[in-house]
N, C-alpha and C positions, 0 to 999 in steps of 0.2 A: 916380279918375281913369282916364285909357282907356289897355287896351292895344294892344297888336297883338299876331297872332294868333302867336302863337311854334309850338314843338317840338308842338304840339296834332296836327294833318291832315296835318302833313308826317312824321308817325310816316308814317304811311300811306304817303308818299313812297316812303319805304323806300327812298330810294337813296343814290346812293355816288362821292363826287369826289376831289378834291385840292389846291386852291389856298384860300391865304387869304380871308377871309372879311370879318364887319362887324367892329364894335367888340366882337365877343364873342368873336372866334377862332378856332383851328382845336382844338381840343380831343384826345391823342395818344389813340389806340385801346389800351386795358387790360384788363386783365381785374377783375372786379367787387373788392374786397375790403370779404369780409361777416363778420359777426359770428357769432355762435352762434347768436344767434336768430335770426334771418335766413337760416342755413345750415336748420337746424329747419322756419322757414316753407317757405322752397323744396322740402327733403324731402317734407312732405307734402304739395305739389303746390300752392301758393301763389306768390305775384309777388311783385319788390317793384317798385314804383309811384313816381315823382314825375316833377312839373310844377310850373315856376316861371317869371313873366315878371319877373323882376325888375334888366331889362336886359340878362342875359345869356341870355334866351330857349332854356332848353332843358327839354328830359323824358329821361326814364330809363324804360325797364322791365330788367327780368331775371329770368330761368325757366329752369325746366329742362326740356330737351326729353325722352324717352326714348329715343331715337336715336343710331345714332352722330355723332360728329361731321362726319368727313366727308361723311354721306350730311346733315344738315342743311345743311353748306356749300351742298353745290349746288346746295340748294334754294335759299338764299338768295342767291347768284351767278347765279342762271335771270333774268333780269330778267324775260326778253322773256314769261314765263309769271304776272310778279305780277299779274294780271287777274283769274288764274283762284282766287287765293286768299289774297292780301290786303286786306286791307279797305279800303276803298271807293277800291278805284284804278279808271280807268276807263278808263287808259291808260299801257301799260309796254313798251316798245320798245326797242333795242339801236343805235343811229344807229354805232357802230364800235367797232371794237378793236383794239387796239395792245400786245401783250404783258400785259401785268397792266392796265394801264388803259383804262376804256371810258368813252365818251360813250352816256348815257342819255338817253331822255327820259319824260313819266311828264304823266300828270294826275291829280289829288284829288280824289272828289267832298267840298266840305265842309260843315257842319249850314248847315240855312236859322236868317239871312236872307244868307249869308255865297255869295257863288261859287263856281265850283270855280278853280283853281287848278293851270300845267301850267310847267311845268319841264325845265329840262335841265341833269343832273350829271357831272361829273368822276367816276371811282372810282377808284383804286384798291387793289387785293385783296393779300394777304401771308398765306404759311404759312411757321412757325417751327415750330422744336423748342425750349418751354423744358424742362429739367426731365429731360428725357426722355419725355415727350409732346408731342404733337402741334396746335397754336394756331391759328384763321382768325382772321383780321380785316381788314377796310377802311376806305377814308375818302373822303368823299366833299365834292364843293363845288360851290356853285353855277356857272352857266354864263354869265358879265354878260349882263342884257337878251335871254336865251333866253326869258324865260317872263313872266308873272307876278307875280312875285315878289320881294325884294328881294334876297336870300341864304338860304339853308343851307349846315351843314355838318353833318357827323356819320360815326356806323360803326356798324359789326357787328361784335361779339367771341364766337367761337365757343370754348367748350376743354373736358374733358373735367370734368364734375360728380365730385369727389371722387376724382381720377384713377383713374375710369371712361372708357372713350374709348365705351361703350356708349350714357352719358349723355352730355345737353349743357347745360353753362350759357351762355344767350345772354344775351349782355348789345347794351341796343342805346342809342344816345346819339342823339339829334336838335336841335341849333340851329337856328331858322330864322325868318326875320320877315318876316311876308305885306306888309305895308307897309299894311295895312289894321285900323284901328280895329273891335272888339270886343268887346263884354259878357265882363264875369268867370266868367261859365256857361260858356263855352269852355273854360276853362283845368280845370274842375271837368268838364268834358265829356270831355279827353284822360285826366286821370287815371285818372275812373274807368274811359270805356269806351273809346276808341280804342286805348292802349297795352295794356290786358289782353286788349281783341280782338286782339293782334298775336301775341300767345305763342300765345293758344288756336287761332289757325291756322299757324303753325308744328305744332305740336304736331299738327294733324289730318291737315297735309298732309307729314307726315313720321314716318308710324308704325313705330312698334318694330319691331328685327327678328323673325321668326319661331326659335323655335330649333328647332336642328337636333339631329342624333341623339347630336354630341357637347354639347349640352349647353348654347355659348357662343353664344348666338344667332346670328353670322355666320359664313359659307361656310368651313368649313376650306381 
């Protein structure tokens, strides 16, 4: 049975918004719930990645970045700079911004034989304090008829890993419908290549802070 390209390359989309989407609906941003086995995997530098196309068209990746949460969040919120580091991002531009909500425009390079996909999304970001620690998240939705996709929603969620504000637990969830039939290999491409590359790219673009005289790793 044919499937539509969902969360895969749209992960590269890495965009953000806030309206109801297609039948899949908008997923509320939340921190990952992790088992002991998953915590050990993340501690060792691994990632948790899952791509499904069962009507929800959903992709998710979770990883740890050895950099402060505020630093990682600044990187993820600087959409104009995505073309420099985000995998397969060909265009990234902030069209407008009002308070914590932005309209973002982008183009993502899809694997052959698919054609590139363009879009605009509405992104809303939130900073909150939970249990004494600062967490950051956003949510995005597609601006209808702004590009050549059908729909997309998703979010980034950044929180301290094991309570350490200098280590960031990053969760990315993307739901997308490109509206084009593609073979199953695209789903495998998303789970084995695209999503893991996003976490690795965030790690490269968010170097760990240099130790200070006090050994805290952050300026005093």
